[in-house]
C-alpha positions as CSV (number, residue, x, y, z in Angstrom):
1,M,-56.1,79.2,-42.0
2,R,-59.1,78.4,-43.7
3,P,-62.5,79.1,-41.7
4,H,-64.8,76.3,-41.1
5,R,-68.3,75.6,-42.0
6,A,-70.7,76.1,-38.7
7,T,-72.4,73.0,-39.8
8,A,-68.8,71.1,-39.2
9,F,-69.4,71.6,-35.4
10,A,-72.8,70.9,-35.3
11,H,-73.1,67.3,-33.6
12,A,-69.8,68.2,-31.5
13,V,-70.1,67.5,-28.1
14,P,-68.4,70.5,-25.7
15,V,-65.6,69.1,-23.3
16,D,-65.7,70.8,-20.1
17,G,-63.4,69.2,-17.8
18,R,-63.1,72.1,-15.1
19,G,-63.7,70.7,-11.8
20,R,-62.7,67.0,-12.3
21,R,-59.8,64.9,-11.7
22,T,-57.8,63.5,-14.9
23,P,-57.8,59.8,-14.6
24,L,-53.9,59.5,-14.3
25,T,-54.5,61.9,-11.1
26,L,-57.0,59.3,-9.8
27,L,-54.8,56.3,-10.5
28,H,-52.2,58.3,-8.4
29,L,-54.6,58.8,-5.9
30,S,-55.7,55.0,-5.5
31,V,-52.2,53.7,-5.7
32,R,-51.1,55.9,-2.7
33,D,-54.0,54.8,-1.0
34,H,-53.4,51.3,-1.5
35,F,-49.6,51.9,-0.4
36,L,-51.2,53.7,2.8
37,R,-53.5,51.0,3.4
38,A,-50.6,48.0,3.2
39,A,-48.7,50.2,5.8
40,A,-51.7,50.3,8.3
41,D,-52.2,46.8,7.5
42,I,-48.9,45.8,8.2
43,Y,-47.5,48.3,11.0
44,C,-50.6,49.5,13.0
45,T,-52.0,46.0,13.7
46,G,-54.7,46.2,16.5
47,M,-55.1,49.7,16.2
48,S,-58.3,52.1,15.6
49,D,-58.4,54.3,12.3
50,R,-57.7,57.1,14.4
51,A,-54.9,55.9,15.8
52,A,-53.2,54.4,13.1
53,A,-53.7,57.7,11.2
54,A,-51.9,59.7,13.6
55,V,-49.0,57.3,13.9
56,L,-48.9,57.2,9.7
57,R,-49.3,60.6,9.8
58,T,-46.5,61.7,12.3
59,K,-44.2,59.0,10.5
60,L,-45.1,60.3,7.2
61,A,-44.2,63.9,8.4
62,R,-40.9,63.0,9.7
63,Y,-39.7,61.0,7.1
64,R,-40.5,63.6,4.2
65,E,-38.6,66.3,6.4
66,G,-35.6,64.1,7.1
67,A,-34.4,61.1,4.8
68,W,-36.8,61.6,1.7
69,R,-35.0,64.8,0.7
70,R,-31.9,62.4,-0.1
71,E,-33.9,59.8,-1.2
72,A,-36.6,61.5,-3.6
73,S,-34.3,61.4,-6.6
74,E,-33.8,57.8,-6.6
75,P,-35.5,55.9,-9.5
76,S,-36.6,53.2,-7.4
77,M,-36.9,52.2,-3.4
78,P,-33.2,52.1,-2.1
79,P,-32.5,48.7,-0.6
80,R,-32.4,49.6,3.1
81,L,-35.7,50.3,2.8
82,A,-36.8,47.3,2.1
83,G,-39.5,45.6,4.5
84,R,-39.6,48.7,6.6
85,L,-42.5,51.2,7.1
86,D,-40.0,53.9,5.5
87,G,-39.9,51.6,2.2
88,L,-43.9,52.1,2.1
89,L,-43.6,55.7,3.0
90,W,-41.0,56.4,0.2
91,C,-43.6,54.5,-2.3
92,V,-46.4,56.9,-1.0
93,L,-44.3,59.9,-1.1
94,K,-42.9,58.7,-4.8
95,V,-46.3,58.4,-6.0
96,R,-47.3,62.0,-5.0
97,D,-45.2,64.3,-3.1
98,R,-47.8,65.6,-0.9
99,L,-48.1,65.0,3.2
100,V,-51.6,63.9,3.4
101,S,-53.7,64.9,6.5
102,E,-54.7,62.5,9.4
103,R,-58.2,63.2,8.4
104,L,-57.5,61.9,4.8
105,I,-55.6,58.9,5.8
106,R,-58.5,57.7,8.1
107,A,-60.8,58.2,5.4
108,V,-58.5,56.0,3.3
109,L,-58.2,53.6,6.1
110,A,-62.2,53.1,6.4
111,Q,-62.2,52.1,3.0
112,R,-60.7,48.9,4.0
């Protein structure tokens, strides 16, 4: 390998991405947040953000420990979930397979 001259890097800007989320991660989080807000708007009408977050967290945990184990490998949402809360929860978990906290769901719902 040929050595480079020091002047070749004189105007280079150091790239330091430590401590920052990548654009792809930010996109995944915004899509997940969109599905959580849609689930709250459709299935938790008339509830406070705190109550809606508690309901969504409980349903998400229950779905993730149950049917999600079978349906996680599906490339698209199973037809039986269309029009149900489980369908939106499937979308939330398909974007990021993480169980979100009730506090985070409240923060997402507050952004409406």
